[in-house]
C-alpha positions as CSV (number, residue, x, y, z in Angstrom):
1,M,14.8,-3.3,16.0
2,L,17.3,-1.1,17.5
3,S,15.6,2.1,16.4
4,G,12.2,1.0,17.6
5,Y,10.5,1.8,14.2
6,D,8.1,-0.7,12.7
7,T,8.3,-2.4,9.3
8,S,5.5,-0.4,7.8
9,P,6.5,1.7,4.7
10,H,6.6,4.8,7.0
11,G,8.6,3.0,9.6
12,E,11.1,1.8,7.0
13,L,11.7,5.3,5.8
14,L,12.3,6.4,9.4
15,V,14.7,3.4,9.9
16,S,16.6,4.6,6.8
17,T,16.8,8.1,8.2
18,F,17.9,6.8,11.6
19,T,20.6,4.6,10.0
20,A,21.9,7.5,7.8
21,A,22.7,9.5,10.9
22,T,25.6,7.2,11.6
23,G,27.6,8.8,8.8
24,A,26.3,7.0,5.8
25,F,24.2,10.0,4.6
26,D,25.1,11.4,1.2
27,P,23.2,14.6,0.8
28,E,23.9,14.9,-3.0
29,A,22.7,11.4,-3.7
30,F,19.7,11.9,-1.4
31,W,18.6,15.0,-3.3
32,L,19.2,13.3,-6.7
33,A,17.0,10.4,-5.6
34,W,14.4,12.9,-4.4
35,D,14.4,14.8,-7.7
36,R,14.2,11.5,-9.7
37,G,11.3,10.3,-7.5
38,S,9.4,13.5,-7.9
39,E,9.4,13.0,-11.7
40,I,7.7,9.6,-11.8
41,N,4.0,9.3,-12.6
42,V,2.9,6.8,-9.9
43,D,2.9,7.0,-6.1
44,T,4.6,3.8,-5.1
45,F,4.2,4.8,-1.5
46,G,0.5,5.4,-1.8
47,P,-2.2,2.9,-0.8
48,S,-3.6,2.6,-4.3
49,W,-0.4,1.3,-5.9
50,E,-0.7,-2.5,-6.2
51,F,2.8,-4.0,-5.9
52,W,1.6,-7.5,-6.6
53,T,0.1,-6.6,-10.0
54,V,3.6,-5.7,-11.4
55,I,5.9,-8.3,-9.9
56,Y,6.3,-10.2,-13.2
57,A,6.7,-7.1,-15.3
58,E,10.1,-6.4,-16.9
59,L,12.0,-3.7,-15.1
60,A,12.7,-1.7,-18.2
61,E,9.0,-1.7,-19.0
62,L,8.0,-0.5,-15.5
63,R,10.6,2.2,-15.7
64,K,9.1,3.4,-19.0
65,R,5.5,3.0,-17.7
66,Y,6.3,5.0,-14.6
67,A,8.5,7.6,-16.4
68,V,11.5,6.8,-14.1
69,P,14.4,9.1,-15.1
70,P,17.6,7.2,-15.9
71,L,20.3,7.1,-13.2
72,D,23.7,8.1,-14.4
73,P,26.1,5.3,-13.1
74,S,28.6,8.0,-12.1
75,A,25.9,9.4,-9.7
76,D,25.1,6.1,-8.1
77,A,26.5,6.6,-4.6
78,T,26.0,2.9,-3.8
79,L,28.6,1.9,-6.4
80,A,31.1,4.3,-4.9
81,L,30.4,3.0,-1.4
82,L,30.9,-0.6,-2.5
83,S,34.2,0.1,-4.3
84,A,35.6,1.9,-1.3
C-alpha cells in the first residue's frame, strides 16, 4: 500500500523492487535467481500458465516437469538473512 503498486503480478514485482531499495537487495542472489528462472521451461508469469491446475502436484514433480535448476543451500540468501 505504501508504494502505490497494485497486487497484479506486475505490481507485485514492482513492490519487491521498491522494498529491495531499503537495503535488502542482494545482487548476487538476484542474478542467481534470474539465471535459474531463465532455465525453466514454463512461463509462470505468462497468462497461459494455469496455477490452479497444479496446486495439488508434488513440488518435486513440478520442479522436474518445469526443469527448475536445484538451489544450492549455501546460495540461499534467505537462510543467511534469517540466521543473522
